[in-house]
N, C-alpha and C positions, 0 to 999 in steps of 0.2 A: 639472890639471897637464898641460901639453903638452910634447912633446919638441921641441928646437930643430931636429933634423934630420928629424923626422917618420917615422923608420924603426922597424920592429918591434924590440923588445929581443932577442928570441930568435933571429931569423934575419938581423938587420942589413939588412933591406930586400930580401933575395933572394927571400923567399916560399917557400923550400925548406929542408928540414932538412939538416944536415951529413951525416947517416948515410943510406945508401940503404935503401930498403925491401927487406928481405932476400929475400923470396920473389919480388920482381919485378926486383931489381937496378937500380932507378932511384931517384933522389931523391924523397922524399915531401914533401907540402905541410907547411909550418910549422904546428904546433899553435897557436901564439900568435896568428897573424893570418889563418888559413885560406888562406894562399898569396898574400894581397894584398901584404904587405910593408910596410904603413904602420902607424904608431902608432895612428891612429884606428880602423883595422880591428881592431887588437889590443884596444882598449878595448871595442868592440862585442862581440867574442867573450867577453871577460872578464865583461861585464854579462849576456850571455845565459847563461853558465855559472853566475853567481851566482843568477839567477832560477830556473834548473832545480834548483839545489841547495836553494833556499828552498822550492820546491814539494815536493821529495822529503822534506825535513825536516818540513814540515807534514803530509804523508801519514804519515810514520813516527810522529809524535806522536799523530795521530788513531788509527792502528792500535794503538799502545800503550795508549791509553785503552780502546779496544774490547776488547783482550785482557785488560786488568785487570777490566773489567766481566764479561767471560766467565768469568774465573777465580773471581770473587766470587760468581757466581750458578750454579755447578754445571757449568761447562765447556760444551763444544760440544753442540749439538743438531741434529737434522735435521728440517726442517719437514714436516708432513703435506702431502699433495697439495693440499688446498683452500687452504692458506696459500701454497704455492708458486704456484698459479694466480693467487691474488689479487695476489701480489707482481709477477708478470710482466705483469699487466694495468695496472700503474702506469707512468707516463711516467718514463723515466730521465733525470737523477737524481731520486729521489723523497725526500720528507721523511718523517720518522718519523710525523708526524701523519697523513699520507696513508695510510700502511700501517696505522696504528692504526684509522682509520676503515674501511678496507677489510675488516679481519678482526675488528672489534668488540672491541678492547682499549683500555685506557687508554694514553696516550702513554708513560708511564713503563714499563709492561709491554711495550709494543711496542719501546721502546728496548732493554730488556734482551733481548728475544727476538732482535732484529736483531743485537745484539752476540754472542749465543750461536750464531748460525747459522755454519756452518763457513766459514772463510776461503776465498775463491775463488768462493763463491756470492754473498755480499754483502760489499762493501768500502766504506769511507768515500769520499765524493766531496769533493774539495777545490775550493772556489770561487776566483774571481779575487782575493779578498782574503786568500787563504791560510788560510782557516778552513773547518772542515767545513761543507758546504752540503747534506748529504743522504747518500743511499746510492745505489750502483749495483750491478748484479748481472751475472753472466756467464751 
């Protein structure tokens, strides 16, 4: 669907908001079109926002799965030093099978252990297809 006039719906093609930015006292850029003022720019901004929201939703779903496994298997754990060193030697993002091989566990046990490691140390990595593609650590 294209607009006949090609102007942004929010700012009517001006590229600026109607209300000034309070702390600066000057008009701010339109949120709909990033200040361009065209309908096409508005659609690009909308698509970019939808993609970011889909990535965030995929991460939250993966994190919820991890939290569920953590709760079912005894809650949070802290890894011993040798396992932390083994984890940090892996290329990020790493697969559960790579971690299992590095520490000598089965893949299922490694999955449970990675889920139980405290959040902030290990988090799910979401791939381009919006599905969990491994783990990353901080």
